[in-house]
N, C-alpha and C positions, 0 to 999 in steps of 0.2 A: 942440475936435475930438472928434467922437463915436467911441468905440472900437467895433470890430466885435463883434457877438454871437458866441457859440460856434458857432451854426449857420452864420453868414456866413463864419467862419474856415474851417470844414471844407469848404465848397463853393467856396472861392476857387480861382482858377486856379493852375497850377503856378508856383511862385516868387513868388506875389502877396504873401507875407509875408517875402520875403528880407531886407529891411532893417529890419523892424519890431523885432526883438530882437537884431539882429546887433551883437555887442560890438566895441568899438574898441581894447580894451587887452589882449586875450588872444590866444594863438596859435590860429589856425584856418585851414582851407583855403579856396580860392576858392569851393568848393562841396563837397557830399558829407558823409560821416560820419567823424569822428575816433574812433579807438579808443584802446587803451593807448598812453601815451607810452613810447618805448623808443629804444635805439640812439643816445643822445646821446654826443657827444664833442667835444673841442677839437682842431681840425686843427693839428698841430704846424707845418705849412708856412705856413699863412696866419694862424693865430691866431684865426680865426673859430670860434665855438661853434655846433655843429650840434645842433638839436633835432628829433627825429623821432617818428613815431607810426604806429600801424596805421591804414589808410585804406580805408574801404568794404569791409573784410573780405577784401581780395585782395592787399594788399602794404603796403609802408612808404613814407611820404612824409616829406620833411624841409624845414625852414627853417633859416636861419643868421643869426647876429647878431654884431655887434662891440661892442654896448653894453648888451644885455639889455633894450633899450627898443624898438628897431625890428627887425623880423624880415622876412627876404626869402626867397621861395621858392627852394630850391636848383635846382629844375628849373622851366622855364617852365610856368605854369598849374597848378602843384602836381602835376606828373607824378611817377611812382614812382621811387624810388631802388632799391627791391628789389620783385620781384613773383614770384608763384608760377608754376609751370609747368616747372620743371627736373626732372632725374632724381630728386633727393632730395625735392623739394617739389611734386609734381604738383597738389596740391589747395589748399594754403594756406601762407602765411608768417606765423608768429607772432612774438612779441616776441624781441628779441635785445639784445646789448650789444657795444659797439665797443672794441677794443684800439687806441688811437690810433697806436701804432707796432707793427704786427704783421708779417704776411708781407711780405717785400721792403721792410720799413720803412714800409709803407703802412697806413692805417686798415683794420682787419680786423674784420668782423662775425661773431660767433658767434650763431646764431639757431636757432629751432625750425622745422624743415622737416616738413611734414605730408603724409602719404600715405594717410590713412584718416580719414573722417568719418562720423557725428558723434562727438564726444568730449564726455562729460559725466560728472560724478562719480556720477550715478545709473544709468549704463549700464555693462555689462561692458567692461573696457578691452582693446583690441586692442594687444598688444605690437608695437612697431615702427611704430605709427601716427604717433608723434612721435619725431623724432630731432634731433640738434644738428649743424648744418653750418656751413661757413665760406664767406664771400664777401669779396672785397677790392675796394677802390676805387682806380683808377689815374688818375681824372680829377677829384679834388677833391670827391668825394662825390656827383657827379651820377648815377653808376651803380655799384652793387656787383656785381662779376663773380663768378659762381659757379665754384668750383673743380671740375675734372674728377676728382672722387674721391668715394668714399662718405662718409656722415656720420662725423664724428669721434667722436660718441657715439651709437651706433645705437639704444639702448633703455635703459630703467631697469635697474639691477642686479638680478640674480637674487634671488628670495626676497622682493622687495618687493611689497606689495599696492597697486600703483599705480592711481590713478584719472586721473592726468595726468602728463606729463613734458615741461614746457615752460618758456619764458621764462628762459633762462640769463643770469646776470649775472656778468661778469668785473670784477674790481676788484684794487687793489693796496694792501697794508696791511702795514706792517713788524711790527706786533704778531703777526699771524698767521704771518708768515714766521719769527719767532723761536720761536713756541710750537708750530706745527704742522709747519713745514718747507716745502719747495718743491714742494707739490702743487697750488698754484694760482698764477696770475699775480700777481706782487707787485712793489711798490717802496715807498719810504719816504714816509709821510705823517705830518706832525707833528700832535700833538693827539689828541683822543679819536676813537673810531670812531663814525660817524653812520650809522644805518640807518632805513629806512622799512618799515612793516609793513601789508600789506593785511588788512582784517578783513571777514569775511562771517558772517552769522548771522541771528538774529531779534531782534525787540524783546521786552521783557518783556510777558507771560510767555514764557519761552524755549521754543521749539518745535524739537525735533530735526529735522535735515535740511531746514531752511528757510533760504534764503539771500536773503531780501528786503532785508536791511540790508547796506550796503556802507560802509566807512569807511577812513580812513588815519591811522595812528599814526606817531610818530617816537620815536627813542630815541638818546641819546648816552651813551657809557660806555667802559669799559676792558676789554681782553681779557687774560686771564691763564691760567696752567695750574698749579694747586696741585700740590705734590709728591704723586705717586701718583693724581692726580685727572684729570678731563677738562678740556678747554679751556672756559673759562667767560667769558661776556659779562656784566658787571655794570653796569647803567645808573646814571648819575649824574643824568640828566635824561630826562624822557619826557613826551609829551603828544599832542594831536591835531594832525595836520599841517594839516588844514583842516576847520572845523566845518561841519556840515550833512549832509544825506543824499545829496548829489549829487556827492561827490568820491571818487575811487577810483584804484587802480592807479598810484600815484606811481612815478616812476623818475628817477634822478638820476645825476650824474657829477661828478668833481672838475673844477672850472674853475680851472686853474693861474694863478699870478700872471703867467705869460708870455703869457696870452691877451690879445687886444686889449681885451676888455671890462674885464679887471682892470688892464691897464696904464693905461687912460684914467682909472680912478678910484684907482689906487694900492692896490688891494686885494690881500691875500695869497691863497694857495691857498684855495679855497672848495668846498664840496659844494653843487651847484645841483640842486634837485629840482623837477620839474614834475608836477602832479597833473591827472588827467582829470576835467573837470567835465561833467556830463550835464544836458541839459534835459528829457529824457523818462524819467529814473530808469532808465537803462540799458535802454531799450526797454520798460519796464514800464507806461507810461502808455497806457491805451486811448483811441483817438481823437486822438492827438497829430497835428497838421497837418504831418507830415514833408514831404509833397510840396509843400505851399504854402510852407513855410519854405525848403526847398532846401538846407539845411545843418544839421548837428547836432553838438553837443559842441564844447568848446574845451579848451585847456590853460592852466593857471594856474601862474605862477612863484611858488611858496610863499615867504612871508617867512621869514627865518631865525628860530629859536627864541630 
């Protein structure tokens, strides 16, 4: 079979390349563009694990799984579970994180509500453009209902030279409970603390203020507070979450032993992390056949270290 030339690819009709590079083993929507993975959680009522992501720059879409192999759209045709347009988020919905048992004992999303654009580190920051708001799902994750109240965190703290204020992450950790106190949502997790770190910069030679390189690192370690000192995270292991130049913005959540996926395999509590894989280097490839392909980006379930 003859492969099409570059010129033929770019002049093809809309959707003509839809199946050409479409993966069979990653999380991806029926069509459109995936952004940051976010808002994952295990539903305490059903035991299904929900994996969500920013979609087409306008909201959050999700899938669910009971075995980490097969994923099913939460809403038919990949419709939104959260979308912009409310009093707190008239322009956009950015990343968030779910408390599995939150308000009214229901899954509760703490997310970034956006009221002013554009936002970029190279532009002057408008305070209040990004705030943190709450939504709750009463129907098993099909829709997250916005609360009739102002943002719970309206803007960055005074005195900070902020360039962005987004992507809140709620988590539960006994070590931080013991060393810091009850200033964050907490519960007991056995073992070391696992974190992921997004990296932006330039390749050698290093050029200041250039963010052409994206990557994801992971680290596992212990949290302590020496006498008279600050709370310290000391890694015991660290590495690259996914090799290559096309993975970024990993997000994860604890998958408890009580989830359906864990009960089927007999696995203990685990931290499950999904990383964003891009096919056009985060929009940086000139002439990429976006219209012909009809979808862009996938999520990868990273293998444990």
